[in-house]
C-alpha positions in Angstrom: 1.7 5.6 65.1 2.3 6.6 68.7 5.2 5.0 70.6 3.9 2.6 73.4 5.4 3.1 76.9 7.2 -0.3 76.6 10.0 -0.6 74.2 9.9 -4.2 73.0 13.3 -4.1 71.4 15.3 -2.3 74.1 13.8 -2.7 77.6 15.1 -5.6 79.8 13.3 -8.9 78.9 12.2 -10.0 82.4 10.4 -6.8 83.4 8.7 -6.7 79.9 7.4 -10.2 80.4 5.9 -9.2 83.7 4.6 -5.8 82.6 2.9 -7.2 79.5 1.6 -10.4 81.0 -0.2 -9.2 84.1 -2.6 -6.7 82.4 -3.7 -9.6 80.0 -4.5 -11.8 82.9 -7.0 -9.3 84.3 -8.4 -8.9 80.8 -8.8 -12.6 80.3 -10.4 -12.9 83.7 -12.9 -10.4 82.4 -13.8 -12.6 79.5 -14.1 -15.6 81.9 -16.5 -13.4 83.9 -18.4 -12.5 80.8 -19.2 -16.2 79.9 -20.1 -17.1 83.5 -22.4 -14.2 83.9 -24.2 -15.2 80.7 -24.5 -18.8 81.8 -25.7 -17.7 85.3 -28.6 -15.6 84.1 -29.7 -17.8 81.3 -29.7 -20.7 83.7 -32.3 -18.8 85.8 -34.7 -19.0 82.8 -34.9 -22.8 83.1 -33.4 -26.0 81.8 -34.4 -25.7 78.2 -33.2 -22.2 77.5 -29.8 -23.3 79.3 -29.7 -26.3 77.1 -30.4 -24.1 74.0 -27.5 -21.8 74.8 -25.2 -24.7 75.4 -25.9 -26.1 71.9 -24.9 -22.7 70.4 -21.4 -22.9 72.0 -19.8 -25.1 69.2 -20.8 -22.5 66.5 -19.9 -19.5 68.5 -16.4 -21.2 69.3 -15.7 -22.1 65.6 -16.6 -18.5 64.4 -14.4 -17.0 67.4 -11.6 -19.4 66.4 -11.5 -18.2 62.8 -11.4 -14.5 64.1 -8.6 -15.4 66.5 -6.7 -17.1 63.6 -6.8 -13.9 61.6 -5.8 -12.0 64.8 -2.8 -14.2 65.3 -1.7 -13.7 61.7 -2.2 -10.0 62.1 -0.1 -9.9 65.3 2.7 -11.9 63.9 3.0 -9.7 60.7 2.3 -6.4 62.5 4.9 -7.0 65.2 7.5 -8.0 62.7 6.8 -4.9 60.6 7.1 -2.7 63.7 10.6 -4.2 64.5 11.7 -3.6 60.8 10.5 0.0 61.3 8.1 -0.4 58.2 5.1 1.8 59.2 3.6 1.3 55.8 3.4 -2.4 56.3 2.1 -1.9 59.8 -0.7 0.2 58.4 -1.4 -2.2 55.6 -1.6 -5.2 57.6 -3.7 -3.5 60.3 -6.2 -2.3 57.7 -6.3 -5.4 55.6 -6.9 -7.7 58.6 -10.0 -5.5 59.6 -11.2 -5.7 55.9 -10.7 -9.4 55.9 -12.7 -9.5 59.1 -15.6 -7.7 57.5 -15.6 -10.1 54.6 -15.8 -13.0 57.1 -18.8 -11.2 58.9 -20.6 -11.0 55.6 -20.1 -14.8 54.9 -21.1 -15.8 58.4 -24.2 -13.6 58.6 -25.5 -14.8 55.2 -24.5 -18.5 55.7 -25.5 -18.5 59.5 -28.9 -17.0 59.0 -29.8 -19.4 56.3 -28.6 -22.5 58.2 -29.7 -22.1 61.7 -32.5 -24.8 61.6 -30.5 -27.6 59.6 -27.3 -26.9 61.4 -28.6 -27.0 64.9 -30.9 -29.9 64.2 -27.6 -31.8 63.1 -26.1 -30.6 66.4 -28.8 -32.2 68.5 -31.5 -29.4 68.8 -35.1 -30.7 69.3 -38.6 -29.1 69.1 -38.2 -27.8 72.7 -34.8 -26.1 72.2 -35.0 -24.9 68.6 -37.3 -21.8 69.1 -34.8 -20.6 71.8 -31.8 -21.2 69.5 -33.5 -19.4 66.7 -34.2 -16.4 69.0 -30.7 -16.3 70.3 -28.7 -16.9 67.1 -30.7 -14.5 64.9 -29.6 -11.7 67.1 -26.2 -13.1 67.7 -25.5 -13.4 63.9 -26.8 -9.9 63.3 -24.1 -8.6 65.7 -21.2 -10.9 64.6 -19.3 -8.0 63.3 -19.0 -6.7 66.9 -17.3 -10.0 67.9 -14.9 -10.4 65.0 -13.6 -6.9 64.6 -12.5 -6.3 68.2 -10.8 -9.6 68.3 -8.7 -8.8 65.3 -8.2 -5.2 66.5 -6.9 -6.1 69.8 -4.4 -8.4 68.3 -3.2 -5.4 66.3 -2.9 -3.2 69.4 -1.0 -6.0 71.3 1.4 -6.3 68.3 2.4 -2.8 69.0 3.5 -3.7 72.5 0.3 -2.4 74.2 -1.3 -5.0 76.5 -3.0 -2.7 78.9 -5.5 -1.3 76.3 -6.8 -4.8 75.0 -7.1 -5.8 78.7 -9.1 -2.7 79.4 -11.3 -3.4 76.4 -12.0 -7.0 77.5 -12.8 -5.7 80.9 -15.3 -3.1 79.5 -17.0 -5.8 77.6 -17.4 -7.9 80.8 -18.8 -4.9 82.8 -21.4 -3.8 80.1 -22.5 -7.4 79.7 -22.9 -7.8 83.5 -25.1 -4.6 83.4 -27.3 -5.4 80.5 -27.7 -9.1 81.0 -30.2 -9.0 84.0 -31.9 -5.8 82.5 -32.6 -7.2 79.2 -33.3 -11.0 80.1 -35.7 -10.2 83.1 -36.8 -6.8 82.1 -36.0 -4.4 84.9 -37.1 -0.8 85.0 -37.9 0.5 81.4 -36.2 -2.5 79.7 -38.5 -5.2 78.3 -38.3 -8.6 79.4 -36.6 -10.5 76.5 -35.5 -13.9 78.0 -32.8 -15.6 76.0 -33.1 -12.9 73.3 -31.9 -10.4 76.0 -28.8 -12.4 76.6 -28.0 -12.3 72.9 -28.7 -8.6 72.8 -26.6 -7.9 75.9 -23.7 -9.7 74.3 -24.1 -7.7 71.0 -24.3 -4.4 72.9 -21.2 -5.1 75.0 -19.1 -6.2 71.9 -20.3 -3.2 70.0 -18.9 -1.0 72.7 -15.5 -2.8 72.5 -15.5 -2.4 68.7 -15.8 1.2 69.0 -13.0 1.5 71.5 -10.6 -0.7 69.7 -11.3 1.1 66.3 -10.8 4.4 68.0 -7.4 3.3 69.5 -6.2 1.9 66.1 -7.5 4.8 63.9 -7.0 7.9 66.1 -4.5 7.1 68.8 -2.1 4.9 66.9 -3.2 6.1 63.4 -2.5 2.6 61.8 -5.7 2.4 59.8 -5.8 3.9 56.3 -8.8 4.7 54.3 -6.6 5.5 51.3 -7.4 3.4 48.2 -4.7 0.7 47.8 -4.0 -1.4 44.7 -6.0 -4.6 44.6 -2.7 -6.6 44.0 -1.3 -5.2 47.3 -4.5 -6.0 49.3 -4.7 -9.5 47.9 -1.1 -10.2 48.9 -1.8 -8.8 52.3 -4.8 -11.2 52.6 -2.6 -14.2 51.5 -0.1 -13.3 54.1 -2.7 -13.1 56.9 -4.5 -16.2 55.9 -1.2 -18.2 55.5 -0.7 -17.7 59.3 -4.3 -17.3 60.3 -6.1 -20.3 58.7 -3.8 -23.1 60.3 -4.2 -21.5 63.7 -7.9 -21.3 63.2 -8.0 -24.9 62.3 -6.0 -25.9 65.3 -8.4 -23.9 67.6 -11.3 -25.5 66.0 -9.9 -29.1 66.4 -9.2 -28.5 70.2 -13.0 -28.6 71.1 -13.5 -31.6 68.9 -10.7 -33.5 70.8 -12.1 -32.3 74.1 -15.6 -33.7 72.9 -14.0 -37.2 72.3 -12.3 -37.1 75.7 -15.6 -36.1 77.4 -17.5 -38.9 75.8 -14.7 -41.3 77.1 -14.9 -39.8 80.7 -18.8 -40.3 80.5 -18.3 -44.0 80.3 -17.2 -43.9 83.9 -20.5 -42.4 85.0 -22.2 -39.1 85.7 -20.0 -38.5 88.7 -16.9 -38.6 86.5 -18.4 -36.3 84.0 -19.6 -33.8 86.8 -16.1 -34.0 88.4 -14.2 -33.4 85.1 -16.6 -30.4 84.5 -15.9 -28.9 87.9 -12.1 -29.4 87.6 -11.8 -27.9 84.2 -13.6 -24.8 85.3 -11.3 -24.5 88.3 -8.4 -25.1 85.8 -9.6 -22.2 83.6 -8.6 -19.7 86.3 -5.1 -21.5 86.8 -4.4 -21.3 82.9 -5.1 -17.5 82.7 -1.4 -16.7 83.4 0.0 -19.1 80.7 -2.7 -17.9 78.1 -1.8 -14.3 78.9 1.9 -15.2 78.4 1.1 -16.8 75.1 -0.9 -13.6 74.0 1.9 -11.1 74.7 4.8 -13.5 73.5 3.9 -13.1 69.8 4.4 -9.3 69.6 7.4 -9.4 71.9 9.2 -12.0 69.8 7.9 -10.6 66.5 9.2 -7.1 67.1 12.7 -8.4 67.9 12.8 -10.8 65.0 11.9 -7.9 62.8 14.6 -5.9 64.2 17.0 -8.9 63.8 18.0 -8.9 67.4 18.6 -12.5 67.5 20.4 -12.5 70.8 17.2 -10.9 72.5 15.1 -13.5 70.6 16.9 -16.3 72.4 16.7 -14.5 75.7 12.9 -14.1 75.2 12.5 -17.8 74.6 14.6 -18.9 77.4 13.0 -16.5 80.0 9.6 -17.4 78.8 10.5 -21.2 79.3 11.6 -20.3 82.8 8.4 -18.3 83.5 6.3 -21.2 82.4 8.1 -24.0 84.3 8.1 -21.8 87.5 4.5 -21.1 87.1 3.7 -24.7 86.6 5.7 -25.7 89.7 3.8 -23.1 91.8 0.4 -24.2 90.6 1.3 -27.8 91.2 2.1 -27.0 94.9 -1.0 -25.0 95.3 -3.2 -27.8 93.9 -1.4 -30.4 95.9 -2.6 -28.5 99.1 -5.9 -27.3 97.9 -7.0 -29.9 95.3 -8.9 -32.1 98.0 -10.9 -29.0 99.3 -11.8 -27.2 96.0 -14.2 -29.9 94.9 -16.1 -29.5 98.1 -17.0 -26.0 97.3 -19.2 -27.3 94.5 -20.6 -30.6 95.7 -20.8 -33.0 98.7 -20.7 -36.1 96.4 -17.6 -38.0 97.5 -17.1 -39.5 93.9 -17.2 -36.2 92.2 -14.9 -34.7 94.9 -12.4 -37.6 94.3 -12.6 -37.0 90.6 -11.7 -33.3 91.1 -9.0 -34.0 93.6 -7.1 -36.5 91.4 -7.5 -34.3 88.4 -5.9 -31.4 90.3 -3.2 -33.6 91.7 -2.1 -35.0 88.3 -2.8 -32.4 85.4 -0.8 -29.6 87.0 2.3 -31.6 86.6 2.0 -30.8 82.9 1.2 -27.0 83.1 4.8 -26.0 82.7 4.9 -28.3 79.7 1.8 -26.7 78.2 3.4 -23.3 78.7 6.4 -24.6 76.7 4.2 -25.9 74.0 2.5 -22.6 73.6 5.9 -20.8 73.4 7.3 -23.1 70.8 4.2 -23.2 68.5 3.9 -19.4 68.8 7.4 -19.0 67.7 6.8 -21.2 64.6 3.8 -18.8 63.8 6.0 -15.7 64.1 8.9 -17.1 61.9 6.1 -17.8 59.2 5.9 -21.6 59.7 2.3 -21.9 60.8 1.7 -25.2 59.1 4.3 -26.9 61.3 2.7 -25.3 64.3 -0.8 -26.5 63.2 0.5 -29.9 62.3 2.2 -30.4 65.8 -0.9 -29.2 67.5 -3.1 -31.7 65.7 -0.6 -34.6 66.2 -0.8 -33.8 70.1 -4.5 -34.0 70.2 -5.4 -36.9 67.7 -2.2 -38.9 67.4 -1.2 -38.7 71.1 -3.8 -37.4 73.5 -6.9 -39.3 72.4 -5.3 -42.6 71.5 -3.1 -42.7 74.7 -6.2 -41.7 76.7 -8.2 -44.5 75.3 -5.4 -47.1 75.9 -4.6 -46.0 79.5 -8.1 -45.5 80.7 -8.7 -49.2 79.9 -6.7 -50.5 82.7 -6.0 -47.3 84.8 -9.4 -45.7 84.7 -9.7 -41.9 85.0 -6.1 -41.5 86.2 -5.0 -42.9 82.8 -6.9 -40.1 81.0 -5.3 -37.5 83.3 -1.7 -39.1 82.7 -2.3 -39.2 78.9 -2.8 -35.4 78.8 0.6 -34.9 80.3 2.3 -37.5 78.1 0.8 -35.7 75.0 2.4 -32.3 76.1 5.6 -33.9 77.0 6.1 -35.7 73.6 4.9 -32.6 71.6 7.1 -30.2 73.5 10.1 -32.3 72.4 8.9 -32.3 68.7 8.0 -28.6 68.7 11.4 -27.6 70.4 13.4 -29.6 67.8 11.4 -28.1 64.9 11.5 -24.5 66.2 15.3 -24.7 67.0 16.0 -26.0 63.5 14.2 -23.1 61.7 15.4 -20.4 64.2 19.0 -21.7 63.4 18.4 -21.2 59.8 17.2 -17.7 60.1 20.0 -16.5 62.3 22.7 -18.3 60.2 21.2 -16.7 57.0 21.4 -13.4 58.6 25.1 -13.8 59.6 26.0 -14.7 56.0 24.4 -11.7 54.5 26.9 -8.9 53.6 
């Protein structure tokens, strides 16, 4: 295994946070661009193909969430093994996470191909959209390996402390997709005009390129993939370790769009202008959240390696400085949106009601950005210290015990502003809960270490 340029258990914490976070911001920006380019070109095919691709999003998100869950489990276990200087465990968890990913691929391809029509009928597809969905998903399912394996592989690379390579891989995916989308959808030059099939094929090609790069990095540059035969008992235990952290996280990620769906239906009762304004505001917010999401992605390997090395003083420093980072960034974005919130909606529409919806969303929601960052830090810590069930439970409580019920109650007499306030309240309460739980378990780990001979 090659050493990364950054030493996660020795280098000063503040520069580490900055050096690891900023490459991931640009990588995630590439993924946002990837999705926007897909949406833009398919929208040029007409309303029905666009509606068909929109209907595929829930299935794509669920499969992606499961892969992300395995990736989170892999990142937590690999990073701790690096800190423990257990190269054998690093190799085992990296190899077995990819094998587990291949098993998931087999299940998804078989089940997905057999269930396209009944599943998407249940999701609301009609006679018009179904042919487009069939065209898109048959190609997408055939290339699902190229989605799952790089997602897991990139988590393994980040666990080593290397955030630049995964960011580069994500940017490569975006660029390849940008090139092939128009060529395959509209049939320029020697390429056939494939319509929505072309969008699916462009996605598969771009993901295939990223899979090749990520496997090359893991196998040849870092040398942490082993093709040697291992005992079945060892592999099964490795699978159990990965799934113990991965499945609760996957469940949490799957429930998030479900909660958003409930909130969207609540917002829709205030009219099409409210729904349109909510859609515009959340897309603007997507860019604002890149920094906090990038911090969350690098936080696990940074904390994991130091926990593995039993550097509990640095662990506390990492948590505190990540808290400061999140709160300062939340304050900065709040100030920016207080100045620009009223103007940003006008870029997308001249409808006054839509603009006002965007404006008040961007005035109120950013108050909770710092809290959201803290929530990501605390729940990620619970994953790293092998308490994923607590992390998942707190996340589900935030969504379905706090956010949705409070939004329903406050919106009845405060309107949309009540919905926006409820999101911040849900983060405030869940941050307190997660902080208490995290502190309790971290205290047990450090006190146990101190009592050992």
